[in-house]
Structure formats: C-alpha cells, structure tokens
N, C-alpha and C positions, 0 to 999 in steps of 0.2 A: 504494500500500500504506500503510495507516494505521500511524503510529508511536505507540506508547504513551508516555505521559508518564513520565519517570523518577521513581522513588520518592524523595521528599525525605529527606535525612539530618538528624538532629538537629544543632543548632548545636554547635560544638566545645566539649567539656567538659559538654554538656548531654545527659544520657541519658534524662531523664524524658519519657515520652509523656503521661501524665496529670499535670497540674500543679496541680490543685485550685484553679484560678483562677476557675472559674465561667463563663468566657467560652468559648463553643463554638469549636473549631478543628479542622483536619483533620490533626492530628498523628498519628492512627492510621496514616496512610500511611507514616510514618517508622518504624513498628515493624519491627525486623529479623525475618527468618525464624525459625521456631521451632528449638529444639535438635532434633537428629535423632530423639531418642526421643519427641518430642511433635509430629512432623510427620505430618499426616493428609492423605489423598488422596481424600476423598469428592468425588463429582461425578456428573453435570454440575451446575454451579452453579445455584441457584435464586435468584429475585428477593430482594432485601433485605427485611427486615421493615418494617412501617409506621413512621411518625414517632412520636415520643414522645407519649403521651396525657396525659389530665388527672391520672393517678396521679403523674406526675413533677412537675407543678405543685403538687400537694398536698404531696408530700414535700419539695420544695426551697423552696417558698414563692412566693406571688404577687409578693412584693417582693424577690426574690432579687438583682435588679440593685443594690439598695441595700446589699447585704451582701458585695460582692465583695472588700472589704478583708480579709476573713478567709481564711486559708490553713491547710490541714492542716499538722501538724508535719512536719519533714523526715523523721522516722522513718516516719510514716504514709505519706507519698508514696513513700518507697523500697520499702516492703513492697507497696503497691498496684501499683507498676510492676514489681516482681519477679514478681508473679502474671501481669501482662500479658506480660512477656518470656518467661517459662518455660511459659506456657499451662497454669498450674496453678490449681485452685480456690483462692479466698481464703476462709479460715475466720475470721470476724469475731466475737469474743466481747466481752462487756461487760454492764454492768447495763442494765435496760430504759431506753429513752429516751436512749441515748447516741449515736444516729445510725447504728446498724449497717445498717439497711435503707436508709436515705437514701443511704448510700455508693454502692450499685448505681445509683441514679438519677443521682447526681452524675457518675459516670464515663460513663454513657450520654449524659447531656446535654452534657458537655464534649467528648467524642470523637465526637459525632454518630452514635451506634450505635442510635438509634431506640427503639422501645417496649421497656420492660423486661418480660421474661417473668417472671411471679411465681408461685411454687409455695409456698403456705402449708402448713406441716406440722402435722398433728394426730396424736393417738395412734393413729388407725386408718389413717394414710397408708401405702400400699405403693408399691414402686418402679413398678409398672405404672400407678399413677395419674399419675405424672409423664411416663411415656413415651407412652401412647396409651390410648384407650378404644374398644372394639368393642361396639356396641349390637346384640347378636345377637337380643335379644327384639324390638326394633323391626323388625328385618329379617324375623323370623318372622311377626309380626303383619301386616306389609305383604303378605307372600306369601300368607297365609291370606285376607286381604281381597280381593286380586286374584283368587285362585282361587275365591272364593265367587260370582263372577259379578255383583258389585254395580256394575260399570262403572268401578271404580277403576283408575287407571293401574298398569301393571306396576311392581313395585319396581325401584329402580335397582340398579346393581352393588354389590359389597361395599364399594367405596370410599365410598359414600353413608352408610355406617354406621360409618366409622372416623374418629376425630379424634385428632390428635397432641396430647399434653399439653405443658406448658411445657418440660420437659426434652427431650422428643422433638422439639419445634420448634427448640429451641436447637441441636440436633445436626444439623439440616439443612445441606447443603453450601452455605454462603454465602461470598462473597468477604471480607466483614468479619465479625468475631465478633459474635454476639448477646450481650446481657447477660441473665443468668439469676439471679434472686434465689430461693434456697431458704431460706425464712424460718422461723426457730425450729426448727432441726433437733433441738435437745435435747428437743422435745416428742414426738418420734417413738417408735414401737415400737423395742425393742432391736435388731431385725434390720435396720432400714432403712439405717443408716450402712454396714454391711457389704455390703448389697445394692447400694449405689451404687458400690462400688469398681470393679467391672469396667467399667461404663458410662463412668465418668469417666476410667478409665485407657485404654480402647480407643477412646473417642469414637464409638461406634456401638452399634446394637441392631437386633434383627430383629422383624418382625411375623409370627408363625407362621401367621396366617390368610392372609397374602399369599404366604408361602413355599410353602405347599401348592399354590397355583394358579399359581406362577411360570412353569411351562412353557407353559401355555395363555394366561396373562394376565400377561406380564412387567411391564407398566406399569399402575399403578392410581393414580387421582387420589384424594387424601384431603384432609380439612380440617386446617388447622393451628390452633394455639392463638390465632393472630391472626385466624382466620376466613377465611383465604385458601385456595386450592386449590393443592396441589403434587403432583408425580408421584413416587411411590415405585417404584423399580425392583427387581425380584427379591425383594421383601419385606424389604429391608435399607435402613437409614438410616445414613450415615456422614458425619461432619463434614469440612469442608475447613479452615475457620478455627475452631479450638477456641473455644467460647464463653467469655466472661468470667463465671465462676460465683462468686457470693457466697453462702456458707453462713453464716447467722447463728445465734448461740446465746447465751442468757442465762446460761449456766453452770450449768444445773440438773442436768447429768450429764456424765460423762466420755465421750470417744469412743475407739474402738479405735485402737491404734497404726497399723495399716495405713492407716486413713483420714487420720490426722494426718500421716503421712510423705508423703502425696500432696497435701497442702495447704500453702499459705503462710498462716501464722497472724498475725493482727493483733488485738491487745487494745486495745479502745477505752476510754480513761480517762473518768472523769466530767468533764463540761465545766466549764471555768473561767469567770470572769466575762466575759471577752472573747468566748468562744464562745457563751455563753448570750445575751449581748446581740445577737450576730450572728444567732443563730437567731430571736430575737424580732423583730428588724428585718426579716429575710427573709420571715417569715410575716405580720407585723402592721403593718409600716411604722415609720418614724421616730417618729411622734407617740406611738404606743402603747408603743414601746420606751422613750421618755423618761418617759411617765406611769407605766410599770410598773417603773421602776428600783428602787423600794423593795422590790417583790415579788421582783425578781431577787436583791437582796442577802439578803433573808430566806430565799429558796430555797437560796442558796449556803450560808448559815450552817447551816440545818437539814440539808443534804445531807452535812455532815461526819459526822454521827452517825446519819442516817436514810436509808433507801432511798427515793429519790424519782425520778420520771421527768419528762423535759423537757416532754412533752405536758401534764402537769398544770399546769406553769407557764404554757404558752400558753393553756390553757383559763381559768386564773385571770385573766390579764391581759386577755384578750378580754372576759370577762364583767364583771369588776369596773370597767372604765372607764365602765360605764353606771350605777354605783352610787356613793353618797356614804358617807363614814365615819359611823357604825361598821359599817354594812352591808357596805361594801367589804371590811373586814378579816375579817369573819365569813365572807363568801363565799369569800375566798381560803383561809382555814383549812379550810373545808368541802371545797374542791376539791383542795387539796394535802395529802393524808393519806399518812402513811408506808406504804410497801408491805410492809415487813417487820414490821409490828406483829403481836402474837399474835392468833390467831383465837379 
C-alpha cells in the first residue's frame, strides 16, 4: 500500500508561503487547510494546468535571476499570504505601471502553480465571458452541412462547441490552486463586480446547456482555456482548491461593499529607486540598468508630480541606448509623457 508523503510544515515562526524571493519552491505544500467557510469539495480531480508560458517571462523579465535581491515589503507579503491562507481574492489597486498584474505571475512562478489564467476586462465584458462560451451557431452550421449530403462528417457532440473561459478553468477541481488574473476590473460595466460575487463566494457554476442533457449524457468533454480537454459532470463545475485570484484596478471607480468585504485589499505604492532599478535589471540586464541610471533618476523626480508608468521607463531605456545625446534625451522625453496631462 502506497504511503503518501507528509505535508511539510513551515519553519517555526515562519508562516509565509509566498516569500517574494523569486526562487521557485514547493512551499505551497505547506499551506494549511482552508477555514471551514472556504472549504470546497469539487471532484474528481482533474490534471494540473500547463507550465508557465512566455507571458510570465515577459512580465517578470528575461533577466529576473539578476534581480532576486529585491523583496516585496513585509506588509505586501503579509497581505498576499493572507489571501492564500483565507482562499480569498486579492484586490490589487494602484497607479498604472506599479506591478499589479506582474504580482499574479510572480506568485505562480515562485509557488510552481503553472500558467497564469488571464481574463482582461473591457467595458463590454460579462460574467459569462469568463466562465464559458457555447458556439451554438457553429454547431448549427455543422449540422446543416452534414444534413445537406455534401459528404461532410457528422458534427461532434455538444462538448465540441463548449470552451471554458479563464474563470471557468480556474474553478476546475485541481489539487493545487490555479492563478487567475482578472485584469483592470475598474474598466468593466457597472454590473460585473456584483455578478462575480456568487461565483467567487461559492466556487462553482453551472452550464445550463449540459444540465439539460445530464440525465442522458452525464459526462461531457469540453475544452479549457488552456486548450486541454476535461470532463464536466452533470453540467456543474466546482473547485477543490480555490484559485489564487488577483483582481487589479487602476482606481478609476469604486467597487460595491459586498465585493470589497470578500476580498483582501493590497494598495501598490509607486516604486522607489531600488524597485525601479530592480525592474530595469530584471527586464534589460545589468548593463542597461547602469547606462539608464540617469533616466531612472529623472523618472523618479518627475513621478513626484506627474502620473507616469514603469513600462514607459523600460521603453525609454531600451530605445535610447542605441542613440547619442541630444537625440537620446529627446527620445526619452518623447516616450515618457505624463499620463494625467489635459487632453
């Protein structure tokens, strides 16, 4: 009889699962069980998601091994770990370019949680876009073509026309939590934050198209956001390990109190000199960080009174190292323009 390995416990006095060190480790195994009100029983378990993709490299930087000396602040680490322990969504607010979206990739990378599921929000986004999509028109067309006697193969079952979205995939029953980035929630229609409440609280959702046929077809294979096939039973998806959900906001609107009380809130401050230098080093390497030191200082000085984003600085340092003064200065000013200037 196989004996399962015991779950490691954090070192005495050390409760942090995510440490912000940048070094991948298996500390997620030491995460204690959830509080009773956040304990989910979805199953049977499905295979874990794929490994991290190129999006994580773009977010964290190709030279991130050179920037491991940077650590998030103690308060940031405590808030992030509180969300992990309590199985609550993490609402991250702050100015553009402060690293809100990158945080999801940093947690997934360090804790080995695989590819980050990304749900970008726009003004037309609805809850259903994140849960799943049923292509009824394609199914009808395939049926008509097959019925027309053209020799086309008969259409597949309903599962061939269903695909889970990022939120729907994150709620599949997995042994370890997936990481879901719901990006720029403040761009949404006024109803979406309220529509999210029940799904995030209950950790489950239904597919009415599959519920209707559950008696004669209780198990249906559908595609996930990862492009893999999973079996949905009785038209219902229920999580086992609640996903690590990061909701980001640039502060363009307020959110309803019911959503706020279900989230752990982290406010990202504007980066200081050390953090900016670390970001530049992680993305562009030591040499360009050294060459661009004057641009970093100018960026910091201007950011005291102007709204600027870190990616503007990265663009400027990357481009201007090919140019000589005075062209270099002119290019930097062209790329680093204040975001809050009157239109």
